[in-house]
N, C-alpha and C positions, 0 to 999 in steps of 0.2 A: 504494500500500500504506500509506503514511503517513497518508493521509486516512482510510482505513478504521480504522486503529489509533486515530487521534485521535477519530473518531466513537464508537468503542467505549468509550474512556476517558471521553469526555464523558458518555455514557449511564450509565456506572458511577458517576461523581461525582454526577450528578443523582439517581440512585436512593439513594445514600448520604445525600445531603442531605435528601431527602424522608423517609427513615426517621428521620433525626435530628430533623427538624421534627415528625414524628408523636410521637416520644418526648417532645420538649419540650412539645408541646400537651397530652399526657396528664399530664405532670409539673406543668404550670401549671393543671391542672383546667379546661381550655378547654371551652366549651359544645359538647357533641357534636352538637347540633342545628344549629350554625353551618355555613353552606354551605362555607366554606373548610376547616374541620376535616373535614367529610364528604368533600370532594375529596381531601384528603391521605390520609385513611383508605382511600378507594377506590383511589387510585393505588398505595398501598403494600401492600394486602392480598395480592395475588398473590405478592409477593416475600417476605412474612413467613409465608405459609401453612405452610411446612415447619417453622418454629420455634415456631409458636403452640402452646401447651400444654406446651412443654418445661419451663417453670418456672411457678410460681404468680405471679399479679399481686399485688403488694403495694400497699396503700393507706395513706395517712396524711392525715387531715383533708381528704379529697376529692381529693387528688393520687394519681394512679396511677403506679406504677413498673413498666413492662413490661420485664422483663429479656430477653424474647425479641427485642425490638427491638435491644438492645445485642449480643446473640448473633448476630443476622443481620448486623449491620454487621461484626463481627469475622470471620465466615465469608466 
């Protein structure tokens, strides 16, 4: 049972970190055509599907601030 709980916790942490990374890549205005940025976006898209569109995406000098990422992490 402990192994199953540990695996679930590890999966949760990995998802949180990927969403964090997605948020940072958008904040740093990373090139969306980059393969790594596309991979992170692809891996996190299904986890963020429910919160996309909840708030508007703010931008400042090319940097995007997606509050839906932060909301998904808190939920």
